[in-house]
N, C-alpha and C positions, 0 to 999 in steps of 0.2 A: 349600428348593432351589427352589421356586414361585417366590419372590420372587427366587432369581439368574436364574432364565430369564428372568424378567420385566425384570430388570433390562438382560440381555442385548440383550432385545429391544427395549427403549429406547433404548439406545446407539446399536443398529444403526439403527433409525428416525431418530434425530436426525440420524447420520454422511449417510443416504441423503437426508433434508431438505434439509440443507446443502450437500451435493452438489448437489441439482437445484437449488436456490436459486442456488448459485454461476453453475451454467451459464446458469442462464435469464437472469441478471444479466448476465452478460457477452454472450450474445447479444445480449440487449436491448440492450445498449450500443453494441454493435457496429452494430446497426441503426440505432440513433440517428445515433451519428457517419456511418454511410455515407449515411442519409439527407440530415443536414443538412450534409455537408462540402462538396458543392458549392456551396449557398448560400453557405456561409459562405467559401470560398476564394475565389468569383466575387465576393464582394463586397470581400474583400481585394483581389483583384486591381484592382479599379475604384479602390480607394482609390490605389493605388501607382502605377496608369497616371496619376489626377490630379496624383500629386506630380511624376511623371516630366515630366508636359506641364508642368505649373508652370514645373520646371527648365528645360526645353529649348525650349518655344513662343518664349521671347524672345529666347533666339540666333538663332533661325531668322528673327525680325522684323528683328534688326539686320543679319544677313547680308545678306537680302534689301533693305532699307533701302539697303544700300552698293551692290550690284550696281545698281539703280535709279536710283542717284544722278548726275545729270546732268554733275555736277563730275568725278567718278571717271571716267565715260566720256569727256568732254572731253580729260582729261588722259591716258589711253591711245591716244585716237586721234590725239593732238599728239605723243605720246610721241618720235617721229623728230624733231621739230622743237624740242624745249624740253632744252636742255642736261643735260646727265647732273646736273649740280649741283644745278639747278631742280629736276626729277624728282626726286631723291633726296630734298632738302628739302620739297618738297609730300608726296610719299606719307608721311614720317615724321611730318608733323606731322598730318595727315590722321588716320593710324592711332594714334597716340598719343591723337588728341583721341576717338576712338572707343571705344579700350581703356578710356580713365581715366571718359568720361561713361556707359558703360553698365555697366563693373566688369566685363570680361571677363579673362579670364588674358592673351589674347593677342589681336592683330589682324591680318590679313594680307593680300596683294593680289600676285598672280601675272599678270604681263603675258604675253600671249600672242606678242607681236611678239618682245618681249624676253627671255622667259624668266626674266626678273629676280624674285627673291623679295623684296618688301619686307615689314619688320616695323614696329613701333613704336619698334625702334632703329636703323632704317635698312635697307639693303642687305643681306641675310642671304647671299645667293648666287644663282647661275645656276642653275637645275632643271635635270635630265638625267633627263626621266621615261621615257627610252626605255631607259635601261642597266638596268633593273630593281631599282634599289636603293631608298634611301628615299623618291626622288620619285615613286616608280611610282604613289603615289594620285592624281595629276593626269590620267594617260591614263585611270584608271578611271573616274575620275570621268566625264571628257568622253565617254567611251564609254558611258557610263551612260545618256545623253541626257537626265537629269534636270537640272530647274532648280536645283536644292538636293540635298544629300543631308547624312549624317553620316558622319565617319570618326573612328575611333578610332587613334589616332598617339601617338608620344611628338614632345614639342614641344623642336625643339633650340636655341630660344631661351631655353628656361626648363628648362634642366639636364636634358632627356630626362624631362622628367615626363609622367606619361600624361595626355594629354589628348582631351575629346570635342570636333573640329572641324567646324563647319558650313560647309560649302562651298557658295559661291554663284555661277552662271555670269552673266558680265557681256556684254551684247550692245548692238551698234549698232542704230539702228532699223530697220535691214535684216536683223537678226538675227546679223550675223557676230560671231562668238567675238571678244572683246575681253580676258577674261581670266577669273582666278578670284579671288573675295574671301571673308573670312569673317571669324568671330572662333572663340574656343576656350573652353571650359569646362574646367576643373581638374578631372579626374576624383573627387579627392579629396570633392569637393562631394555628385555624386551617390551615392561608396560609404557616404558619413555618411547620406543617407536611406535607402539599401536597408540599413543595418547597423541602424537603429531599427526598420524593421519585422521585420528577421531574427529580432532578440534577443527584440521583444514578442509575435510570433507563433509562433516556432520552424520560421520555413519559410528557404528558402533561394531567393533572388530574383537573375535574370540577364536581362540584354538580350543577345541572340543576333541573328548575321546570319541569312540564309536558308540555310546552309549548317550551322546551328550552333554556328559560332563565337562565342566566348564575348566580347562587346565590353565589356559593364560588369560587374565581379562585387566583392565586397568584399574578396577575396584577390587583389592585384595580379597575382600569379602566373600566375593563371588568363587574365588578360585577353590575347586574341589569340592564347592557348595550349590552352585546352581546347575540346572539344567537347561539346556535345549530340547525340547521334545520333540521340535520339526525336524530336527536332523535326519532322524530313522526314516522319514518320508521322502527328503531329496538328498541324501546322500548317495555319490556315485564312485563306487569303489574303482573305477577307471581313471580317475585324477580330472575328470574334465569338469567345467565350471558350470554349476546346476543355478540357473536365474530362477526365482520365483517373485510375483509381485499380487500384493493384498489387496483388498478392494478399498481399503482407506490410502491407496497411493504408496503406501510402503514397499520395499523391496528388500531382497535377500539374495547375496551371491556365497555360495559353496562348493568348496574344493578338498578332496580328499588328497593330502599330502603323503605319498606314499612312504618318503623318505623317514617321515615323522611318527606315521603311524595316527597322525591328527586329522581332523577336519579344519579346515580357515572357515570360518563364516562372518560373513560381512554384512549388518543389517544396517535400514534407513528406515525409519518409521513415517516416513512422508511428510514430517514435518516442514523441511523445504520447499516441497510442491505445496503444501496448503499456505505458507506463507507466500508464495510465490503467485498462486491465485488468489490471494487475500489483496495482495498488492495491485493485481490488475482490476479487481473490483474496487478498491479504494481509489486507484487512478482515475477509473472511469466515471466511479461516483463524485470525483472531485470536477473533474472536465464537465460531466454534466450539470452538476451545480451551478458553476461556475459559468457554464451557457447560459442558464435558464434565468440567472440573476441578469446577466446582459442582454439576454431578451426580453426580461420584463422591464428592463429599464428603457428598452428602445421602443417596448409594446406602450410604456406609461408616457414617453413621449410624444410618440404617434398618436395615442389618444388624447394627449393633452392640445397638440397640433390640430387634431380634427375637433377636437371641442370646441379649441378658440378659433378655427376657421368656420364652424356651424354657425359662431354667434359674433363673428366678424364680419364687417363688410371689405369685400376684398380689393376694392377699388381704393377708398378712401383711408381704409384702415382704423376707421371707426367701429364701435358696436352696432348691430345689427337690429333691426324689428323682432328676430329670434331671440335675442338675448333681452330685449324690453318684456319679450310675452313670459319667458321664463322666471327672468331673475328680478323683474321689477311688479309687472303686473301677476303674476305668478307667486309672487311673495310678497304683497302687498305690505301686511304687517311689519316687516323689517325694512321695506323701501318707505315707509311715511316717517319712519323714527330718523331715517338717514337723510330726506330731501325734504325740503319746504315749499319749493315752487318747481312749475313747468314751464318751457318754453316750448313754441311750436313755429319753425318758420319755415319759407321756402326761397328759392331765387325769382325774383321779377323778370317775367318775359323769357323764362327760360328755354319755352319751345320752340320761340323764334329763333334765339340764341342756334340750337340744335337744326332746327330747319334752314337755317340759311348759313351758318358755318360749319355744319357738319356736327357727329357726334363725338369725334375727337375733341374737337375743340370745347363740345359740352362737358366730357368727361375731365378735361385739364381744368377747366372752371371748378367744377364741382370738386376736386383735389385741392385747389386753394381756398375754396372755402373751406373745405374740412381743416387745413392747416391753421384757417385763421380762428376756428372753434376751438380747436386744441389747446392754441397758444394764448386765447383769452379766458377761456375755463378753468384750464389750469387743475388745480386741485380743488378749486370751489363747487364743483361739480361733474357730470359726466355726459357727454356728446354721443348722440344716437345717429345714424343714416337712417330716416324710416324708407326712405325708397324714393326713386328718382330723384327730385331735387329738394326733398322735403327732408327737414333735419328736428330732431328733438334734444332738448337740455333740460337735465335734471339738475337742477340749482339745492345745495346744502342750504343755502341763505333762503330769506323770505322773498316776497313777490319784490320788495322795494331793492334788495340787494341782487337780485336776479335781473331787474329791468335795468339797474345800472351796465351790467354786464354785456346785457343783450344791446345797448345803445352803443357801448365800446366798440364790440364787433359790427355792428351795423357800420358805423364809420368806416371801421379798419375795411371792410368789403368794398363801401363804397370808393375808398382811397386807392387800396392796393389792386382791386380789379377792375373788370368791365361790366361788371352787374350789382345790383341792387337786392338787398334781401327786405321783406316784409314780416313780423314778428307779432306773435301773440303770447300772452306769459300769463300764468293764473297760480295759485297757491292750490297746494295738492291735499286731498283726504284719503283715505283706505281705498276708494273706490277710484281705481286709476283709467279704468274704462270711461268713467266720467270725467275725470282729469283733462284725459287725451279728447275727450268729444268739446270740454270749453277752452283747450288751448286751441284747438282747430279753430273752432268759431270765432274767436280772437284774431287768429290771422287772416279769417277773410273780413273779418271789422279793418284790419290793418289795408287789407285789400281796397276796401270801398272807399278809405280814406284818401287813397291816391298811393301806397305801396310807399316803399322804402321809409318805413318808421316801425317803432315798436308799441302796441298795442296792451293794456293790462285789464285785470277783469274789472276795474273800476268803471270802464265804458258801460259795462252791463248794469250797473246801476242807476245810470241817468236816464 
């Protein structure tokens, strides 16, 4: 009983310890992630910014170079004096050279005077920016008052593919507008850069305008369509990294890119963090279950040993009186089906041996006798040390068979040890208390007849 209570208490303590360990591990991990997320994501944002800058700074330089090209300015200033064929040929050749030399997807020029839209393929169209159609970009750019800016749009010359255009103002010496020129970077190039970062760091990367409208996204469906509403709340026009973390463990980093007029937004929905937390919980549960299984196995072994110890005589290794009371007398209905006869014996003059030769010698003799009992009975029955020098044997066979084995045992004891035994044997009924009384009575009959003999219940009928 004490062992069972101790076992329950031990298991409860282990469960509480693991629960506390798991909670502490998760909270510590959450704290570490929270403390380091800002630094890590800011560093990541800086890397992405460098990649964007590397990809788009050259197109800016190319567009600005074009807009300051004296040749191009002269052509636009003299557009009215030059034939249409000559102007078209000159612009087409010039734009084709820009496109091929710098390796851009497209190169274009719009004349403010004629509103003609030239590309490396020739005259594309006469733009109509005031009708609110595809050419509205022209008016928006001019109204913005910037010397250059970026515009994401579909490229009519290249089958409507998404393109990042760099627009640059062309002005004469007095600052009068002559037109707009620039180059285009195919969107897939930027998308591939973003995709590599997203896959490696499990984040979402976007470039958005001041209204939160997505300009660059690895999913083309979101371009000029999706809106990130939170940009207005966290945007910092000073160009600093603004870090925010939500209640679900997700986070975002926003930085205004002044050179491009867009905001860089990096988001993580916390999936990685939740996975880390889940892994910690799962690993702790696996460890807990494993330890509990081992603990239960150990407890089972200890309980089995304790149970066996409680019904086993420590000196001889035979079953003891507790075993008899529980499994024989306490389960008489099953026992009477298993056993047909019972023998009870003790060692003759054992007290004298203890008194003259000492208890250690007595213990040695008890072990010798027990070994001979085990050797003789084998599978034909079960031997029990009753206490002191008294032993009880339950035989599967009847009194006749049991008497034969008892006689064999008596002879072995006499021949192999320094003592003799006296034995009483009777048949059994379901009343094992009465059976024991009868066997004990027969044992004393053997004593009365001179000891060192086997007496059966037949003597009681004489």
